[in-house]
N, C-alpha and C positions, 0 to 999 in steps of 0.2 A: 924783394925777399918776403917770404911768407912764414909766419910763425904759428899758423893753425890751419886745419883743413875744414873749411866751411862746406856743409852739405848742400848740394844742389837738388832741390825737390821739383820734380816735373809738375807743371800746372795741371789741374784737373780738367777733364773735358766737360763735366757737368758742375757748374758753379752754384754756390749757395746764395740765395736771395733773402731779403728780410722777411719775405712772405712765407718762407719755409719753416717747418717745425723740425726740431732736432731733439734727440734723446741721447743722453750720455749714460753709459752703463759700465760698471767695473770698479777698479781700485780707487783709492783716494786721489790718484792723478786724474781720473775721469772727472772728479768733482772740481779739480783745479781748472780743467778745460771748460767745464760747465760755467764756473764762476766768471772766467774771462769772456765767454759768450754772453752771459747775463749782463756784465758790465757794459758791453756794447749793445745791449738791448735786443739781442736775438731771442726768439721764442725757443727756450730750451728746458727740458725736464731732466733733473739730476737724480739718478739712481732711485727710482720710486720705492724700492724695497730696501734701500740702504747700500752701503759700500760692499763690493764683492771683489774678491781677489783672484779666484781661480776660474778657468773656463767652464768647469762642470757646474759651479754655483751660478754663474751668469746665465748659462743655458737653462738651468732649472728655474731661475727667477723669471726669465722671459717666457718660459712655458707656463708658469703659474699665472702670469699676467694675461697672455694671449688666450689661454684656454679657460681663464676665470675659475681655476681649481678651488673648490671649497677647502678651507682650513679646518682640519679635524682637531678636536679637543686633545687628542693624544699627541698632537704636535706641539702642545703648549706645556710649559713647566714654570715653576716659581723660582725666581732668582732675586735675592735682595729686596723682597717685598713687591716685586713686579712680575707679571706673567709675560714670558717671552717665548720665542721660537728660534731654533737653530737655523731656520730659513730666512729670518729677518734681522735687521739691525735693531739694537736695543732701544732706539728712539720709537720704534713701532712696538709698543707694549701696552699693558693695561693693569689696573688694580685688581681685576678679576679675570678669569679665563674668558668669560663672555665679552668683556670689554676689549681684551687683547685681540680676540678673533675678529671683532667688529672693526678695530683699527687696521688690522692686517688686510681684511677683505676690502676695505675702503681704499687702501694703498694699491692693491691689485687692480681694482676697478679704475682708479685714476690713471695708473700706469698703462692699462690696456688702451684707454682712450688716447693717451699720448703716443703709444706705439702705433696705433692704427692711423694716426694723422701724420706720423713722422715721414719726412722725405729722407732724412739721414739719421742713422744710429751709429754713434761713436762708441766703440767697445774697447776699453783699456784692460789688457790682461796683466795682472801683477805677478802671478806665480803659477807654476805647474804643479806645486805641492798642494795636496788636499788633506783635510782632517776628516776622519770618519768617526761617527758616534758608535755606541755599543750595538746599534742595529745594523751597522755597516753603511749608513747613509752619509753622504758628503754634507758637511755643515758649512753654511755661509758665514756664521758668526758663532764663536764658541762661548760668548758671554762670560768670559773669565772662569768658566768651569774648569776644574783641575785637568791638567794634561793627561793624567792617568786614565781619564774617561774616554780618551780618543786614541786612534792610531793614525800615524802620518804616512802618507803614500805619495810617491812621485808618479804622476800620470804618465802613461806611455804616449808616444807620438800618435799612435792610432786613436787612443782615447781622447786626446786633445782635438784632433781633426774631427772626430765624431761630434764633440760638443760644439765646435765652431760651425760645422755644417748644420747642426740643429738650430743654432742662432740664425743662420742665413735663411733657413727654410721656414722659420716661424713668423716671418714678416716679409712684406713686399718692398720694404725700404732699402735704400742703399746702405751697405755696412762698411764702416771705416774702422779697421782694426789698428790698434797701436799697442806697443809693449811699454809698460810703465818703467820710467827710469829710476823709480824708487828701489833701493837695494834691500832685499830681504835676507838679513844675515842670521836669522835663527837657524837656517840650514847651512851656514858657513859660506864663505866666499865661493868655494868650488860648487856647492849646491846651488847658490844663486846664479852662477854662470851657466850651469847645466839647465836650470829651470828656464832662464831667459832664452837660451838657445833652442830648446824644445818648442817654446811658444812661437818663436820667430819662424822656425821651419814649418810648423803646423799652419801658420797664417799663409805662408808662401804656397803651400799645397792647396789650400782652400781658394786663394786668389786665382790660381791657374785653373781651378775647376769652375769658378764662377767669375770670369773676367769682367762681365758686364755689371755685376752688382757689388763686388767686393774690392776694396782698396786698402792701402796701408799708408800710415803716416809715421815717419821715423822719429818719434819722441825719444826713444831709447838711444838711438844713434846720435841724435843732436847733443845729448848730454855726454855720452861716452866718447864720441869721436870729434865733435865740434867744440863744445865748451871745455871738456876734458880737464877740469881743474877743481880742486876741493873748495875753492872760493865760491863755486856755484852750487854748493850744498848748504843745507841748514846746519845748525850747531850739532845735530845728531849724526851728521855725516851719512845719512841715509836718504833723506828727502831733498829734492832740488830746492834751491833757494827761491825766494819770490822773484829775484832778478832772472833766474833761469826759466821759471815758469812764464814770465812775461816774454822772454826771448822766443821760447817755443810757440807761444800763442801768436806772436807776430809772424813767425814763419808759417803757421797754420793759416792765418788770415790772408797772407800774401798769395798762397796757392789755391785756397778754397773759395774765396769770395769772387763774385763777378765784379767787373769794373764799376758797375752801378752801385753794388753793395759796398764796395770800398769807399766810394765817394759819400754814400749815405752814412757809413760808419764814422767818417771824419766829422760830418755834421752832427751826428748823434753824440759823439764824445764832447763836442763843443757845448751842446745843450746840457749834458750831464754836468760838465764842469761849471757852467753858468749857474746851475741849480745850487751848487755848493759855494758860490761866490758870496762873500760877506761884504755888503756895501758900507762905505763910510757914512753915508746919509741915506737910509732907506726911504725917507719921505721926500726926497728931491725929485724934481721933474726928470732929471737925467736918468734916475733909477727906474722911474715909471716907464720911460721910453725903452729902457733896457729890457724890462719885463715884457712889454708889448712885442718887442723884436723877437724874444724867445718864443712867445706864443704864436707869432706868425711863422717862425721856423718849424715849430711843432706841427702846425696845421699842414705844412708842406710834406711832412713825413708821415703819411697816413698809414703806412704798413707797420709803424713802430708804436709800441705801447708806452706812451709818455704820461700815463694817468697821474703818477706821483709828481712829476715835474710840472705838468699843466696845473694841477691843484695848487702847487706851491706858488707859481707865478701869479695865478688869479687871486690867491689869498693876499699876496704882497700888494697887488693893485688895490684891493679892497681896503687894506690897512692904510694905504696912502691917500684915500679919498678925503 
């Protein structure tokens, strides 16, 4: 007897290794996936220009990074004592317009380097709705400027496909699209459903046009059709719970990693856990041996950045001398 429908995800033909560089772009759920990758010590860049919800903003952000587009002072404005831009997250700001532009250009430069080195770019689409400013430009972040200063628009299927194709063509990396399971209720339940449906259909069209470079991971379907229960949501009833994110991440690792990377990940997580272990007697010979064992294990995993863990265990050995 079955009480739920678990999604079967086909294994990928090209697997992820620890030597690969990954970039996550898009909604807050993209950051959730980036966090899980970082916890397993993969080399991942998380939204260089900040969280992005709609496909038009994601395409524009990628265009700014790959083309290294100069930021004009006309794109900067003052908000609550900081100079910000509708194209960037509020964390990328400055006390003066010059400082803000410098911070934003640096973010674009770093993002460009990450994009060029990436083997895989994970793009999480949150909504097909966009906000346009008084110039008619799609904004990535409204910075809590009053809604009266914007118009809301539901992108057409053709507009979404155009944005997704631009994302594909701006880089040579593999693109993995996913639809965020976060519910956007500002547009109502009907609007959220329509938005997600448009995103899914657009992704399918682009997948069929670029079958060698574009894939899809069913984050949205895992929450809607597999977990399918409010206990897998946070208290706001909008965002997936930590348990749901962990479940989705494990599904991702199962189909995305090579067998070698899966084994390495198991070893990586053991070292990370050992780093946070609190010994009863840190000056004992047993703990010294424990630290040496961790350093030996770190030396075997040359593809993984264990600089923090290595420094910690070496420091503990020095304390114990």
